[in-house]
C-alpha positions in Angstrom: 104.1 114.5 118.2 102.2 117.3 116.3 101.0 118.7 119.7 104.6 119.0 120.9 105.8 120.7 117.7 102.9 123.1 117.9 103.7 123.9 121.5 107.3 124.5 120.6 106.4 126.9 117.8 104.2 128.9 120.2 107.0 129.0 122.7 109.4 130.3 120.1 106.9 133.0 119.0 106.6 134.1 122.7 110.3 134.3 122.9 110.4 136.5 119.8 107.9 138.8 121.3 110.1 139.0 124.4 113.1 139.9 122.1 111.1 142.7 120.5 110.1 144.2 123.8 113.6 143.9 125.2 115.1 145.6 122.2 112.6 148.4 121.9 112.4 148.9 125.7 109.8 151.7 125.5 106.1 151.9 124.5 105.4 155.6 124.8 107.7 158.6 125.0 106.8 162.3 125.0 108.6 164.8 122.8 108.4 168.5 123.7 109.5 171.0 121.1 111.6 174.1 121.8 109.7 177.3 122.5 107.9 178.5 119.4 107.4 182.2 118.4 104.4 184.1 119.8 101.0 183.8 118.1 97.3 183.7 118.9 95.8 180.5 120.3 94.2 179.2 117.1 97.4 179.7 115.1 99.5 178.0 117.8 97.1 175.0 117.9 97.2 174.7 114.0 101.0 175.1 114.0 101.5 172.1 116.3 99.2 170.0 114.2 100.7 170.9 110.8 104.4 171.0 111.8 104.7 168.5 114.6 101.8 166.2 114.3 101.1 167.1 117.9 99.2 169.4 120.2 99.7 172.2 122.7 100.8 171.7 126.3 98.1 170.0 128.4 97.3 170.4 132.1 98.8 167.0 132.7 102.3 167.8 131.4 105.0 167.7 134.1 105.7 170.9 136.0 109.4 170.3 135.5 109.0 171.1 131.8 106.6 174.0 132.3 108.9 175.6 134.9 111.8 175.2 132.6 110.1 176.8 129.7 108.8 179.8 131.7 112.1 180.3 133.5 114.3 180.5 130.4 111.9 181.9 127.9 108.6 183.7 128.8 106.1 184.0 131.5 103.0 183.1 129.4 102.7 179.9 127.4 99.6 178.7 125.6 98.0 175.4 126.7 95.5 173.1 125.0 92.7 174.1 127.4 89.9 176.1 126.0 86.2 176.9 126.5 83.9 176.7 123.5 80.4 177.8 122.8 77.3 175.6 122.7 74.9 175.4 119.8 72.1 178.0 119.6 69.9 177.6 122.6 66.5 179.3 123.0 64.8 180.1 126.3 61.3 178.5 126.4 60.1 180.1 129.6 59.4 179.6 133.3 57.4 176.5 134.3 56.1 174.8 137.4 58.7 172.4 138.9 56.5 170.5 141.4 55.7 167.7 139.0 59.1 166.8 137.7 60.0 164.1 140.2 58.5 161.3 138.2 60.9 158.7 136.7 60.5 160.1 133.2 62.7 163.1 134.1 66.4 163.1 134.8 67.6 165.3 137.6 71.4 165.9 137.7 73.2 168.0 140.4 75.8 170.2 138.9 78.7 172.1 140.4 77.8 175.3 138.6 74.5 176.7 137.6 75.1 177.6 134.0 73.2 176.8 130.8 76.3 175.5 129.1 77.1 172.9 131.8 73.5 171.7 131.9 73.3 171.5 128.1 76.5 169.4 128.0 75.2 167.0 130.7 71.7 166.5 129.0 73.3 166.1 125.6 74.7 162.8 126.7 71.1 161.7 127.6 69.8 163.0 124.3 66.9 164.9 125.8 65.4 167.7 123.6 64.8 170.0 126.6 66.6 170.9 129.8 66.1 173.2 132.7 67.8 174.9 135.6 66.6 175.4 139.1 69.3 176.9 141.2 72.2 174.5 141.0 70.0 171.6 139.8 70.1 170.6 136.2 67.0 168.7 135.0 67.0 166.9 131.6 63.5 166.9 130.1 62.4 164.3 127.5 59.1 166.3 126.9 58.1 169.9 127.2 56.4 171.0 130.5 52.9 172.4 130.3 52.3 174.3 133.5 53.7 177.7 132.7 54.5 180.4 135.3 55.1 184.1 135.2 58.6 185.0 134.2 59.0 186.9 137.5 59.0 183.5 139.2 62.3 182.5 137.6 64.7 185.0 139.1 67.3 182.8 140.8 70.8 184.1 140.3 73.0 182.4 137.7 76.7 182.4 137.1 76.5 183.4 133.4 74.9 186.3 131.7 71.7 186.0 129.7 70.8 183.0 131.9 67.8 182.3 134.1 68.0 179.6 136.7 64.4 179.1 137.9 63.1 179.9 141.4 61.0 178.4 144.1 58.9 175.7 142.6 59.9 177.1 139.2 62.2 175.9 136.5 63.8 177.8 133.6 63.4 175.6 130.5 65.7 175.7 127.4 65.9 173.9 124.1 68.7 173.5 121.6 67.7 175.4 118.5 68.9 175.3 114.9 67.7 178.5 113.1 70.8 178.6 111.0 74.3 177.2 111.0 75.7 180.5 109.7 78.4 182.0 112.0 78.3 178.9 114.1 82.0 178.9 114.4 82.4 182.5 115.4 82.5 183.8 118.9 79.1 185.5 118.7 76.6 184.7 121.5 73.5 186.7 120.5 71.1 186.7 117.6 68.5 188.8 115.8 65.4 187.7 113.8 63.9 189.3 110.7 60.2 188.3 110.4 59.0 186.8 107.1 55.4 186.3 106.1 56.0 182.8 104.9 57.3 181.8 108.3 60.9 181.3 107.1 62.4 183.9 109.4 66.0 185.0 108.9 68.3 184.6 111.9 71.6 186.3 112.2 74.4 186.0 114.7 75.8 189.2 116.3 78.0 190.4 119.1 75.9 191.1 122.1 77.2 194.7 122.3 75.5 195.6 119.0 72.3 197.7 118.8 69.0 196.6 117.2 65.3 197.2 117.6 63.3 195.4 120.2 60.3 193.1 119.6 58.4 192.0 122.7 56.2 189.0 123.0 53.1 191.2 123.4 53.9 192.9 120.1 55.4 196.1 121.5 58.2 197.4 119.3 60.9 199.9 120.3 61.2 203.0 118.2 65.0 203.2 118.5 67.8 200.7 118.3 69.3 199.7 121.7 71.5 197.1 123.3 70.3 193.7 124.3 70.3 194.7 128.0 68.2 197.8 127.4 65.9 195.8 125.2 65.2 193.5 128.1 64.4 196.4 130.3 62.2 197.9 127.6 60.1 194.8 127.4 60.0 194.6 131.2 58.5 198.0 131.3 55.9 196.9 128.8 55.0 194.0 131.1 56.5 191.5 128.6 59.8 190.0 127.5 61.9 189.8 124.4 60.5 187.5 121.8 61.8 183.9 122.1 60.3 180.6 121.2 57.0 182.2 120.3 58.6 184.1 117.4 56.1 182.7 114.8 53.1 183.9 116.6 54.6 187.3 117.5 55.7 188.0 113.9 52.2 187.3 112.6 50.5 189.6 115.2 53.0 192.4 115.1 53.0 195.0 112.3 56.6 194.5 111.2 58.4 194.6 107.9 60.7 192.0 106.4 63.8 194.1 106.8 64.1 195.1 110.4 66.2 193.0 112.7 65.0 192.4 116.2 66.7 191.0 119.2 65.6 187.5 120.1 66.2 185.5 123.3 68.5 183.1 121.5 72.1 182.6 122.6 75.1 180.4 122.6 76.6 179.7 126.1 80.1 178.9 127.2 80.7 175.2 127.7 83.8 173.3 128.7 86.6 173.3 129.5 88.0 171.0 126.8 91.5 169.8 125.8 92.3 170.4 122.1 94.0 167.2 120.9 96.0 166.4 117.8 92.9 165.1 115.9 90.7 168.1 116.9 90.6 170.1 113.6 87.4 172.1 114.1 88.2 173.9 117.3 86.6 177.4 117.8 87.6 178.7 121.2 85.6 181.3 123.1 88.1 181.6 125.8 91.6 180.2 126.1 94.0 179.3 128.9 97.7 179.8 129.4 100.4 178.6 131.8 101.7 181.3 134.1 103.5 181.2 137.5 102.8 177.5 138.0 99.1 177.8 137.3 96.6 177.8 134.5 94.9 181.1 134.0 92.3 182.3 131.5 93.7 184.7 128.9 92.1 188.1 128.4 91.6 187.1 124.8 92.4 184.1 122.5 94.0 186.7 120.2 96.8 187.3 122.7 100.2 186.8 121.3 101.9 184.1 123.4 104.7 181.6 122.8 103.8 177.9 122.8 105.4 174.4 123.0 104.2 171.5 120.9 103.8 168.0 122.4 104.2 164.8 120.4 103.4 161.3 121.8 105.8 158.9 120.1 104.5 155.3 120.0 105.2 152.1 118.1 102.4 153.0 115.7 103.7 156.4 114.6 107.5 156.2 115.2 108.2 155.1 111.6 106.2 157.9 110.0 107.7 160.5 112.4 111.2 159.5 111.7 110.7 159.4 107.9 109.3 163.0 107.9 110.9 166.4 108.3 110.4 166.0 112.0 113.4 163.6 112.2 115.8 166.5 112.8 113.6 168.3 115.3 115.2 169.0 118.6 113.5 169.5 122.0 113.1 167.8 125.4 111.9 164.7 127.0 111.6 163.5 130.6 113.7 160.6 131.8 113.8 159.5 135.4 112.1 162.8 136.4 114.8 164.8 134.7 114.4 167.1 131.7 116.9 166.1 129.0 117.7 167.4 125.6 116.7 165.0 122.8 116.0 164.9 119.0 113.0 163.2 117.5 115.3 160.8 115.7 116.7 159.6 119.0 113.3 158.9 120.4 112.2 157.1 117.3 115.2 154.8 117.5 114.1 153.6 120.9 111.0 152.0 119.2 112.6 150.8 115.9 116.4 150.5 116.2 118.2 149.9 113.0 120.7 147.0 112.6 123.6 149.5 112.7 122.4 151.0 115.9 122.3 147.6 117.6 125.9 148.1 118.6 124.9 151.2 120.5 122.5 149.5 122.9 122.8 150.5 126.5 123.8 148.1 129.2 120.3 147.0 130.0 119.6 146.6 126.2 122.7 144.3 125.9 121.7 142.2 128.9 118.1 141.9 127.5 119.4 140.9 124.1 121.7 138.3 125.6 119.0 136.8 127.8 116.6 136.7 124.9 119.2 135.0 122.7 119.8 132.4 125.4 116.1 131.8 125.6 115.9 131.2 121.9 118.8 128.7 122.0 117.3 127.0 125.0 114.0 126.7 123.1 115.7 125.0 120.2 117.5 122.6 122.5 114.3 121.6 124.3 112.5 120.9 121.0 115.5 118.8 119.8 115.7 116.8 123.0 111.9 116.1 123.1 111.9 115.0 119.5 114.9 112.7 119.7 113.8 111.3 123.1 110.4 110.3 121.6 112.0 108.6 118.6 114.4 106.6 120.7 111.7 105.5 123.2 109.6 104.2 120.3 112.4 102.2 118.8 113.3 100.5 122.2 109.7 99.6 123.0 108.8 97.5 120.0 109.4 93.6 120.4 111.5 91.7 117.8 109.7 88.9 115.8 111.6 85.6 116.0 111.4 82.9 113.3 110.0 79.7 114.7 110.1 76.2 113.3 107.0 75.4 111.3 105.8 71.8 111.4 104.2 70.5 108.3 101.8 67.5 108.5 102.6 64.8 105.9 100.1 64.5 103.1 98.7 61.1 102.5 98.8 60.0 99.0 95.3 59.5 97.6 95.1 56.0 96.0 92.5 57.2 93.6 94.8 59.8 92.1 
């Protein structure tokens, strides 16, 4: 009996879940805001987070919406796609690549020969070093020992300040943490100021700035110059710009503790990424916009472009969205491949309809509610029939006890009593 009751209760719970699904009808719905005023990319991203609890348009958004926005409003609309900068990475030099086929090394083939893409791939393997040889990215758990002349690593790369090895040669890099200062800014190059105690001062700079040059052989330029000219200066001195050997060079060279010297330390573009609602610390190096049915890189993230905010409405956030100032927000949604006007309040009601709004259910909602109600009634009937049937069967199966005549044996009188 207890088993039957338990099974009936579980059946009723299942029916209640069906009712909930029938009434709500939707699990996820997308709300697109109206076109927002022009701003730079960072301000647009922050605006969607703070005012809509959402994000910018992504590459996966339907073209029907993007075409509508660009046709009635503007040609350029910000998207959530951006390219960031890697942490500081220092060039360690050119090394022999003929001994890196052993199992301790991880060789990954990449679609682009850039330091940023290789760094991103090797970060997942948590290797301290990585190297480039043409379009091959090699993750290195230990530092290579067989060093080669820098002229052996002259393979062309897709990015500036990058070296991509050569024949039987690999350009090795390492993630470096000289300082976290200016990490969030779009500065790719750095200088070093030598200190006698070894605690050298590193500063981030724009690569177009001009500073003195310190070569690995101790040669120092007399005038300030660009990074490109500094590279040429050290090349003429049969050397290179100081890099991972900065401690040794600073001790050997007669330098003061004030002058800033270029160092072969850079941050490289990596990505692209999609800036989501929860991504608060986003510092883009380059940004993408939607234009003429395609995604294109903007000339600068400081461009002033309009944007559209996207909010994914679900069972989990519908209550909070409808209880906030977003309740009255108007925009668009996509239903049956058509773009329709909608308010946030209307979308929220699809997830948590109020008792008053039950009368406004559409045809399918009414049918679903009727079917669910019928299932509930049927469930109660089944439970009742099962319980009553068991009780009746038990009462009919038990035999009646009939009274029978009991014969008593006569007791003989004891003569001694």
